[in-house]
C-alpha positions as CSV (number, residue, x, y, z in Angstrom):
1,X,31.8,214.0,-36.7
2,X,33.2,217.3,-38.1
3,X,31.3,220.0,-39.9
4,X,31.5,221.0,-43.6
5,X,32.3,224.7,-44.0
6,X,32.6,226.8,-47.2
7,X,34.1,230.2,-47.8
8,X,33.5,231.7,-51.3
9,X,35.3,234.9,-52.1
10,X,34.9,236.7,-55.5
11,X,36.8,239.8,-56.7
12,X,34.9,241.3,-59.7
13,X,34.6,245.1,-59.6
14,X,38.0,246.1,-60.9
15,X,38.6,249.7,-61.6
16,X,42.3,249.6,-62.7
17,X,42.9,250.3,-66.3
18,X,43.7,247.1,-68.2
19,X,41.8,244.8,-65.9
20,X,38.4,243.8,-67.1
21,X,35.6,243.6,-64.5
22,X,34.0,240.3,-64.0
23,X,30.3,241.0,-63.1
24,X,29.2,237.4,-63.3
25,X,31.2,236.3,-60.3
26,X,28.7,237.3,-57.7
27,X,26.0,235.2,-59.4
28,X,28.4,232.3,-59.8
29,X,29.3,232.2,-56.1
30,X,25.7,232.8,-54.9
31,X,24.5,229.9,-57.0
32,X,27.3,227.6,-55.8
33,X,26.7,228.7,-52.1
34,X,23.1,227.8,-52.3
35,X,23.9,224.4,-53.8
36,X,26.5,223.6,-51.1
37,X,24.0,224.6,-48.4
38,X,21.3,222.3,-49.9
39,X,23.9,219.5,-50.0
40,X,24.5,219.5,-46.3
41,X,27.3,222.1,-45.7
42,X,26.8,223.5,-42.2
43,X,28.4,227.0,-42.8
44,X,28.5,228.7,-46.2
45,X,29.8,232.3,-46.5
46,X,29.5,234.0,-49.9
47,X,31.7,237.2,-50.0
48,X,31.2,239.2,-53.2
49,X,30.0,242.7,-54.0
50,X,30.2,244.2,-50.6
51,X,27.7,246.8,-49.6
52,X,28.4,250.5,-49.3
53,X,30.9,250.6,-52.1
54,X,33.4,248.6,-50.1
55,X,35.9,246.6,-52.2
56,X,37.1,243.0,-51.9
57,X,40.6,244.2,-50.9
58,X,43.8,242.3,-50.3
59,X,43.4,242.8,-46.5
60,X,39.8,241.7,-46.6
61,X,40.6,238.5,-48.5
62,X,43.5,237.7,-46.1
63,X,41.5,238.3,-43.0
64,X,38.5,236.3,-44.2
65,X,40.6,233.2,-45.1
66,X,42.7,233.4,-41.9
67,X,39.7,233.7,-39.7
68,X,37.9,230.9,-41.6
69,X,40.8,228.5,-41.0
70,X,41.2,229.6,-37.4
71,X,37.5,228.9,-36.6
72,X,37.7,225.4,-38.0
73,X,37.5,222.6,-35.5
74,X,39.0,219.1,-35.4
75,X,37.2,216.9,-37.9
76,X,36.0,219.8,-40.1
77,X,36.3,220.0,-43.8
78,X,37.1,223.5,-45.1
79,X,36.1,224.3,-48.7
80,X,37.5,227.6,-50.0
81,X,36.7,229.1,-53.4
82,X,38.8,232.0,-54.8
83,X,37.4,233.7,-57.9
84,X,38.8,236.6,-59.8
85,X,41.8,237.6,-61.9
86,X,45.0,235.8,-61.1
87,X,48.7,236.1,-61.9
88,X,51.9,234.1,-61.3
89,X,55.1,235.8,-60.5
90,X,58.4,234.8,-59.0
91,X,57.3,231.3,-58.2
92,X,54.0,232.2,-56.4
93,X,50.4,232.3,-57.3
94,X,48.3,235.4,-56.6
95,X,44.7,236.5,-56.6
96,X,44.2,240.1,-57.9
97,X,42.1,242.1,-55.4
98,X,39.6,244.8,-56.5
99,X,41.7,247.6,-54.9
100,X,44.8,246.9,-57.0
101,X,46.4,250.1,-58.2
102,X,48.4,250.6,-61.5
103,X,51.1,252.4,-59.6
104,X,51.9,249.4,-57.4
105,X,55.4,248.0,-58.3
106,X,56.1,245.2,-58.5
107,X,52.5,244.4,-59.4
108,X,52.2,241.2,-57.4
109,X,53.1,243.1,-54.2
110,X,49.6,244.5,-54.2
111,X,48.0,241.0,-54.8
112,X,47.0,238.2,-52.4
113,X,49.5,235.3,-52.4
114,X,47.6,232.0,-52.4
115,X,49.7,230.7,-49.6
116,X,48.4,230.6,-46.1
117,X,50.9,227.9,-45.1
118,X,51.4,229.0,-41.5
119,X,47.6,229.1,-40.8
120,X,47.1,225.8,-42.6
121,X,49.7,224.3,-40.3
122,X,47.8,225.6,-37.3
123,X,44.2,224.8,-38.3
124,X,42.7,221.7,-36.7
125,X,40.6,221.0,-39.8
126,X,41.0,217.5,-41.2
127,X,40.8,218.6,-44.8
128,X,41.2,221.9,-46.6
129,X,40.3,222.2,-50.3
130,X,41.1,225.3,-52.3
131,X,39.3,225.8,-55.6
132,X,41.0,228.5,-57.6
133,X,39.0,230.0,-60.5
134,X,41.5,232.7,-61.6
135,X,44.0,233.5,-64.3
136,X,41.2,234.7,-66.6
137,X,41.1,236.3,-70.0
138,X,40.8,240.0,-70.2
139,X,43.8,240.9,-68.0
140,X,46.7,242.6,-69.9
141,X,49.6,240.6,-68.6
142,X,52.3,242.6,-70.4
143,X,51.2,246.0,-69.1
144,X,51.5,244.8,-65.6
145,X,55.1,243.6,-65.7
146,X,54.3,240.1,-64.3
147,X,55.7,236.8,-65.5
148,X,52.5,235.6,-67.1
149,X,50.7,232.4,-66.4
150,X,53.2,229.7,-67.6
151,X,53.9,228.4,-64.1
152,X,50.4,228.9,-62.7
153,X,49.6,226.1,-60.2
154,X,53.1,225.3,-58.9
155,X,51.9,225.5,-55.3
156,X,54.3,224.1,-52.8
157,X,52.9,222.1,-49.9
158,X,54.9,221.7,-46.7
159,X,55.3,218.3,-45.1
160,X,52.9,219.2,-42.3
161,X,50.1,219.8,-44.8
162,X,50.5,216.7,-46.9
163,X,47.7,214.8,-45.2
164,X,45.0,217.4,-45.4
165,X,45.4,220.1,-48.1
166,X,44.6,220.1,-51.8
167,X,44.5,222.9,-54.4
168,X,42.3,222.5,-57.5
169,X,43.1,225.0,-60.3
170,X,40.6,225.8,-63.0
171,X,43.3,225.6,-65.6
172,X,46.8,224.3,-66.2
173,X,50.0,226.2,-66.9
174,X,49.8,228.4,-70.0
175,X,46.0,228.3,-70.0
176,X,43.3,230.8,-69.1
177,X,40.2,230.2,-67.0
178,X,37.4,231.1,-69.5
179,X,34.0,232.6,-69.0
180,X,30.8,232.9,-71.1
181,X,29.6,236.4,-72.0
182,X,25.9,237.4,-72.1
183,X,25.8,237.6,-75.9
184,X,27.3,234.2,-76.4
185,X,25.0,231.3,-77.2
186,X,25.5,227.5,-77.6
187,X,26.6,226.7,-81.2
188,X,25.6,223.1,-81.5
189,X,21.8,223.6,-81.1
190,X,21.5,221.3,-78.1
191,X,20.4,222.1,-74.5
192,X,23.3,222.1,-72.0
193,X,21.5,223.3,-68.9
194,X,22.3,227.0,-69.5
195,X,20.1,229.9,-70.6
196,X,20.5,232.5,-73.3
197,X,21.9,235.8,-71.9
198,X,23.7,234.2,-69.0
199,X,27.2,235.1,-68.1
200,X,29.3,232.7,-66.0
201,X,32.7,231.2,-65.4
202,X,33.0,227.8,-67.1
203,X,34.9,226.3,-64.1
204,X,32.6,227.7,-61.4
205,X,29.5,226.7,-63.3
206,X,30.9,223.2,-63.8
207,X,31.7,222.8,-60.0
208,X,28.1,223.9,-59.1
209,X,26.6,221.6,-61.7
210,X,28.6,218.6,-60.6
211,X,27.7,219.1,-56.9
212,X,24.0,219.8,-57.8
213,X,23.7,216.5,-59.8
214,X,25.6,214.4,-57.2
215,X,23.2,212.4,-55.0
216,X,23.0,213.9,-51.5
217,X,24.8,211.8,-48.9
218,X,26.8,209.8,-51.4
219,X,30.6,210.1,-51.0
220,X,32.6,211.8,-53.8
221,X,36.3,211.5,-53.9
222,X,38.5,214.4,-55.1
223,X,39.7,212.3,-58.0
224,X,36.1,211.5,-59.2
225,X,35.1,215.1,-58.6
226,X,38.0,216.3,-60.9
227,X,37.1,213.9,-63.7
228,X,33.4,214.8,-63.6
229,X,34.1,218.6,-63.5
230,X,36.6,218.2,-66.3
231,X,33.9,216.5,-68.4
232,X,31.5,219.4,-67.7
233,X,34.1,222.0,-68.5
234,X,34.9,220.3,-71.8
235,X,31.2,220.1,-72.7
236,X,30.6,223.8,-72.1
237,X,33.8,224.8,-73.9
238,X,32.7,222.9,-77.0
239,X,29.0,224.0,-76.7
240,X,30.0,227.6,-76.8
241,X,32.9,227.0,-79.3
242,X,35.5,228.7,-77.2
243,X,38.9,229.1,-78.9
244,X,41.7,226.6,-78.3
245,X,41.5,223.4,-76.3
246,X,39.3,223.1,-73.2
247,X,41.1,224.3,-70.0
248,X,42.6,221.3,-68.1
249,X,42.0,221.1,-64.4
250,X,45.0,220.7,-62.2
251,X,45.2,219.2,-58.6
252,X,48.2,220.0,-56.4
253,X,48.2,217.7,-53.4
254,X,50.2,214.9,-51.8
255,X,47.1,213.0,-50.8
256,X,45.8,210.2,-53.0
257,X,42.8,211.8,-54.6
258,X,40.7,208.7,-54.4
259,X,41.0,208.8,-50.6
260,X,40.2,212.5,-50.3
261,X,36.5,213.1,-49.6
262,X,35.1,216.7,-49.1
263,X,31.4,216.6,-49.6
264,X,29.1,215.7,-46.7
265,X,28.2,212.0,-46.9
266,X,26.2,209.6,-44.9
267,X,26.9,206.4,-46.9
268,X,29.9,204.4,-45.8
269,X,33.1,204.8,-47.8
270,X,34.6,201.4,-48.6
271,X,37.8,200.4,-50.3
272,X,37.2,198.2,-53.3
273,X,39.5,195.6,-51.8
274,X,37.9,195.6,-48.4
275,X,35.7,192.6,-47.6
276,X,32.0,193.6,-47.4
277,X,31.7,192.4,-43.8
278,X,34.5,194.6,-42.4
279,X,33.2,197.7,-40.7
280,X,29.7,196.5,-40.1
281,X,27.9,194.3,-37.6
282,X,28.9,193.2,-34.2
283,X,32.5,193.4,-33.1
284,X,32.6,189.7,-32.5
285,X,31.6,189.0,-36.1
286,X,34.1,191.4,-37.8
287,X,37.2,189.2,-37.7
288,X,38.6,188.1,-41.1
289,X,40.9,185.5,-39.6
290,X,40.2,181.8,-39.8
291,X,37.1,180.7,-37.9
292,X,37.9,179.4,-34.4
293,X,38.2,175.7,-34.1
294,X,35.8,173.8,-31.9
295,X,37.0,173.0,-28.4
296,X,35.8,170.0,-26.4
297,X,33.8,170.9,-23.3
298,X,35.9,171.7,-20.3
299,X,35.8,169.0,-17.7
300,X,34.0,169.8,-14.5
301,X,36.3,170.8,-11.6
302,X,35.9,168.7,-8.5
303,X,35.8,170.9,-5.4
304,X,35.8,168.1,-2.8
305,X,38.7,167.1,-0.6
306,X,41.7,166.0,-2.5
307,X,42.2,162.2,-2.9
308,X,44.9,160.6,-0.9
309,X,47.9,159.3,-2.8
310,X,47.0,155.7,-2.2
311,X,43.3,156.1,-3.2
312,X,42.7,155.2,-6.9
313,X,40.7,157.7,-9.0
314,X,37.3,156.3,-9.9
315,X,35.6,159.4,-11.3
316,X,36.6,161.8,-14.1
317,X,40.1,163.3,-14.0
318,X,40.3,166.3,-11.8
319,X,41.6,169.7,-13.1
320,X,44.3,171.2,-11.0
321,X,43.2,174.1,-8.9
322,X,44.4,177.6,-10.0
323,X,47.4,178.9,-8.2
324,X,46.6,180.8,-5.1
325,X,46.6,184.6,-5.3
326,X,49.5,186.4,-3.7
327,X,48.7,187.5,-0.2
328,X,47.5,191.0,0.4
329,X,50.3,192.6,2.3
330,X,48.1,195.4,3.4
331,X,45.6,193.0,4.8
332,X,48.3,191.1,6.6
333,X,49.7,194.3,8.2
334,X,48.8,195.0,11.8
335,X,45.7,197.1,12.4
336,X,47.5,200.4,13.1
337,X,49.4,200.1,9.9
338,X,46.3,199.4,7.9
339,X,44.6,202.4,9.4
340,X,47.6,204.6,8.5
341,X,47.4,203.3,4.9
342,X,43.7,204.2,4.6
343,X,44.3,207.7,6.0
344,X,47.2,208.4,3.6
345,X,45.1,207.2,0.6
346,X,42.2,209.3,1.7
347,X,44.4,212.4,1.8
348,X,45.7,211.7,-1.7
349,X,42.1,211.4,-3.0
350,X,41.2,214.7,-1.5
351,X,44.3,216.4,-3.0
352,X,43.7,214.8,-6.4
353,X,40.0,215.8,-6.4
354,X,40.8,219.3,-5.3
355,X,43.4,219.7,-8.1
356,X,41.0,218.3,-10.7
357,X,38.2,220.6,-9.5
358,X,40.5,223.6,-9.7
359,X,41.5,222.7,-13.3
360,X,37.9,222.1,-14.3
361,X,36.7,225.4,-12.9
362,X,39.7,227.3,-14.4
363,X,39.0,225.7,-17.7
364,X,35.3,226.7,-17.6
365,X,36.2,230.3,-16.7
366,X,38.9,230.5,-19.4
367,X,36.6,228.9,-21.9
368,X,33.7,231.3,-21.1
369,X,36.0,234.3,-21.3
370,X,37.1,233.2,-24.8
371,X,33.5,232.8,-26.0
372,X,32.8,236.4,-25.1
373,X,35.4,237.5,-27.7
374,X,33.4,235.8,-30.4
375,X,30.5,237.2,-32.4
376,X,28.0,235.8,-34.9
377,X,24.9,236.8,-36.9
378,X,21.9,234.7,-36.2
379,X,18.1,234.5,-36.0
380,X,16.1,236.1,-33.2
381,X,12.6,234.9,-33.8
382,X,11.7,235.9,-37.3
383,X,14.4,238.5,-37.7
384,X,18.2,239.0,-37.6
385,X,20.3,239.8,-34.6
386,X,24.0,240.3,-33.8
387,X,25.2,238.0,-30.9
388,X,28.2,238.1,-28.7
389,X,29.5,234.7,-27.7
390,X,29.2,231.3,-29.4
391,X,26.0,229.5,-30.4
392,X,26.2,226.8,-27.7
393,X,25.4,226.1,-24.1
394,X,27.0,224.3,-21.1
395,X,24.8,222.7,-18.4
396,X,21.8,224.5,-19.9
397,X,23.5,227.9,-19.7
398,X,23.7,229.8,-23.0
399,X,27.2,231.0,-24.0
400,X,25.8,233.9,-26.1
401,X,23.6,237.0,-25.8
402,X,22.0,239.4,-28.2
403,X,24.3,242.3,-28.7
404,X,22.2,244.2,-31.2
405,X,18.6,243.3,-32.2
406,X,17.5,244.1,-35.8
407,X,13.7,243.5,-36.0
408,X,13.7,245.6,-39.2
409,X,15.7,242.8,-41.0
410,X,12.9,240.1,-41.4
411,X,14.1,236.7,-42.5
412,X,11.3,236.2,-44.9
413,X,12.7,239.0,-47.1
414,X,16.1,237.4,-47.4
415,X,16.9,234.9,-50.2
416,X,16.4,231.3,-49.1
417,X,20.1,230.5,-49.0
418,X,20.7,233.6,-46.7
419,X,17.9,232.6,-44.5
420,X,19.6,229.2,-44.0
421,X,22.9,230.9,-43.3
422,X,21.4,233.1,-40.6
423,X,19.5,230.3,-39.0
424,X,22.7,228.2,-38.9
425,X,24.6,231.3,-37.7
426,X,27.4,233.2,-39.4
427,X,30.5,233.5,-37.3
428,X,32.6,236.7,-37.5
429,X,36.0,237.7,-36.1
430,X,34.9,241.0,-34.4
431,X,32.0,243.1,-33.5
432,X,32.6,245.5,-36.4
433,X,32.8,242.6,-38.9
434,X,29.6,241.2,-37.5
435,X,27.8,244.6,-37.8
436,X,29.1,244.9,-41.4
437,X,27.5,241.5,-42.2
438,X,24.3,242.7,-40.6
439,X,24.4,245.9,-42.8
440,X,24.8,243.7,-45.9
441,X,21.8,241.6,-44.9
442,X,19.8,244.8,-44.2
443,X,20.4,246.1,-47.8
444,X,19.5,242.7,-49.2
445,X,16.3,242.4,-47.1
446,X,15.3,246.0,-48.1
447,X,15.8,245.2,-51.8
448,X,13.6,242.0,-51.6
449,X,10.9,243.8,-49.5
450,X,10.6,246.6,-52.0
451,X,10.6,244.1,-54.9
452,X,7.8,242.2,-53.2
453,X,5.8,245.5,-52.8
454,X,6.4,246.3,-56.5
455,X,5.2,242.9,-57.6
456,X,2.0,243.5,-55.6
457,X,1.3,246.6,-57.6
458,X,3.0,249.4,-55.6
459,X,4.5,251.5,-58.4
460,X,5.8,254.2,-56.0
461,X,8.6,252.0,-54.8
462,X,12.1,253.1,-55.7
463,X,15.2,251.1,-55.2
464,X,18.7,252.5,-54.6
465,X,21.4,251.6,-57.1
466,X,22.9,249.1,-54.6
467,X,19.5,247.5,-54.1
468,X,18.9,247.2,-57.8
469,X,22.0,245.0,-58.0
470,X,20.6,242.7,-55.4
471,X,17.1,242.3,-56.6
472,X,18.0,239.4,-58.8
473,X,19.1,237.3,-55.8
474,X,15.7,237.6,-54.0
475,X,14.1,234.5,-55.6
476,X,17.2,232.3,-55.9
477,X,17.2,229.1,-54.0
């Protein structure tokens, strides 16, 4: 059974004139990542607000998506969320990265095309779902010389992808993906599961709320998911009295949405037309054909000497004996010939075994060499470490080793969702990317450790500007 993996990327800290920052995105994706982890996702990566002033650049987004698709295995479900400003130009959809510059011309050449077709063709994952929360308000389309959003969501899907890829857009053509600002409050006086002073994307919040409320282990089809998220989007739109009509979700896929399941589930998925007994019980009881008719007992076979032609039969009728087996030509061959056949067959067995052993050993060596090009961040006791290899073993031999130990990054000071990520291991494409992830965790752990000291009465604790941004994540589940 394949794994469920999620990659959540958010571009929010825009500096270009005319593009409004989206500070709520990091919180949106953090909350959604924690919910996906609690619902059984095996690998959840939340990439927003990089440490050290690093930006969510076009190269960074491309590398993360390509690496994520490449690491998938057969049977996996890959769940990719892209959040930020978006544009559509010349027939293609784009995510606007944080490092976009106003001097880039044409504007879309500095953006990230939402089209990883070649890598989707090559990924062995069974299903890939893109959720695109982009094309937001606050971006001055006219000043950027792009075609606008009228054709947003016209994603083309090659024939090779039609059985495994779906794109879910947070809005339809000519619409914007709206968000709630901190000063906005519900207008109908009812409670809708939100708090005063919150800022969030309506689409991302609706996704998180639907997954959170869905029973763990129960299957959820893409069609049912869309309908439920749409209801939640409409509810929040009306509760906050946003202008215009609620944004309409759009799915682009050639797969029947009622047959497309992407959440981890343990309950069996049955077709409504399928008889309840199909797919359960013993193989011998699963036939839906007519029941076998009763056969009379087979008469006993007489093994005595055959009766002569003149002797009348006085007992039960005899069944004819089965035809004789064809003679074994090897057994009828002279003794030297039989010995030659045995020797020749023995030689072939030795050759085949030797070839098989060589292939097996070569495969092991090649596989091990490949594992040593991989890196991941994982737990080493009660703290974080950077590993070289893969988190697995063969014949009791570990395929990884600790490359750099970081006892200063204690797991207990990381938010619960990050603790789960580290314990489940976080795969990275290179040693430098692995160390970058460790550095991010170090800043988060430092912020939470200082916050814990401050809550215990230590008033001399000071947080850096970067740590202050991360303190709010310390207590999130």
